[in-house]
Structures are given as structure tokens and as C-alpha cells.
C-alpha positions as a printed Julia matrix, in Angstrom:
91×3 Matrix{Float64}:
  4.05  -11.89  35.13
  3.95   -8.25  34.06
  6.1    -5.84  36.05
  3.15   -3.85  37.42
  1.56   -6.98  38.86
  4.94   -8.3   40.03
  5.71   -5.14  42.03
  2.24   -5.28  43.56
  2.77   -8.94  44.46
  6.17   -8.1   45.97
  4.58   -5.38  48.11
  1.91   -7.83  49.26
  4.46  -10.55  50.1
  6.58   -8.14  52.13
  3.58   -6.66  53.94
  2.28  -10.13  54.83
  5.75  -11.32  55.9
  5.71   -8.53  58.48
  2.26   -9.59  59.69
  0.65   -6.31  58.66
 -2.88   -5.76  57.37
 -3.42   -3.65  54.25
 -4.52   -0.72  56.4
 -1.03   -0.56  57.98
  0.37    0.71  54.68
 -1.18    4.09  55.43
 -3.7     4.25  52.61
 -7.2     2.94  52.21
 -7.62   -0.81  52.06
 -9.17   -0.42  48.62
 -6.15    1.52  47.27
 -3.66   -0.99  48.7
 -5.68   -3.85  47.24
 -5.51   -2.17  43.82
 -1.74   -1.64  44.15
 -1.19   -5.24  45.21
 -3.18   -6.51  42.22
 -1.29   -4.24  39.82
 -4.33   -2.13  39.04
 -2.8     1.09  40.35
  0.73    2.45  40.22
  1.63    4.82  43.04
  3.78    7.88  42.41
  7.39    7.58  43.57
  6.55    9.67  46.65
  3.55    7.49  47.5
  5.56    4.33  46.8
  8.22    5.51  49.25
  5.55    6.3   51.85
  3.89    2.88  51.48
  7.23    1.07  51.76
  8.23    3.1   54.82
  4.88    2.38  56.45
  5.44   -1.37  56.18
  9.07   -1.06  57.28
 10.99   -1.88  54.09
 13.18    0.11  51.72
 11.4     0.81  48.41
 14.29   -0.78  46.49
 13.56   -4.11  48.19
 10.01   -4.05  46.79
 11.26   -3.13  43.33
 14.0    -5.76  43.39
 11.56   -8.47  44.43
  9.13   -7.27  41.77
 11.73   -7.54  39.03
 12.67  -11.02  40.18
  8.99  -12.08  40.18
  8.69  -10.64  36.66
 11.61  -12.83  35.61
 14.36  -10.35  34.9
 16.81  -10.98  36.42
 16.06  -14.56  37.31
 17.6   -14.59  40.79
 18.66  -12.42  43.68
 22.31  -13.22  42.94
 21.93  -12.02  39.34
 20.28   -8.82  40.53
 22.99   -8.13  43.1
 25.73   -8.6   40.49
 23.93   -6.27  38.1
 23.44   -3.61  40.78
 27.04   -3.81  41.91
 28.35   -3.5   38.35
 26.11   -0.58  37.41
 26.49    1.32  40.68
 30.28    0.96  40.68
 30.3     2.44  37.19
 28.74    5.59  38.57
 31.52    6.26  41.08
 30.92    8.02  44.37
């Protein structure tokens, strides 16, 4: 799955897991449908707004999207990668 579609799928999964309709994301149903199908890519500000509106941190959507796209292959792999790279940055 391409990353754009994977991130849209991740958003959809998280929205549905919270029992929310597309309209709860704070944009038109048509726009959310396009995002969820990977047809539109929101700006970082809009992405943050959509994530906040469904009650998740934007990084959770991105992480799930990368996993759905197949790189890394698991949550454990992603957590190890994040820990390694973030520790390298210091405080």
C-alpha cells in the first residue's frame, strides 16, 4: 500500500475505533472521505486539527500509516527506531 493511502486508512481506522462519523473530524464529509482514500493530503496544520478532532495524537496516525505501508513491519520495530533516533537528538 502506498503511504498516502496507508495514512488515510490509518486515520479511518482510528476514527472508526472511536465510534466517530466522518463529520466529527471537523471538515466536510467529502474532504474526509478523500483523505481516508488517499486522494487528498492535508497540510500539517490541517492534519493536526483532524487528529485532535478525533482525539488522537497526529504521530499515532502517521505511525499506523507507516506500519500499514510496510515500513517498519511492526509496532515494536517502529518503537525501537523512534527510540534510537530520538535519543540521538538529545534533549
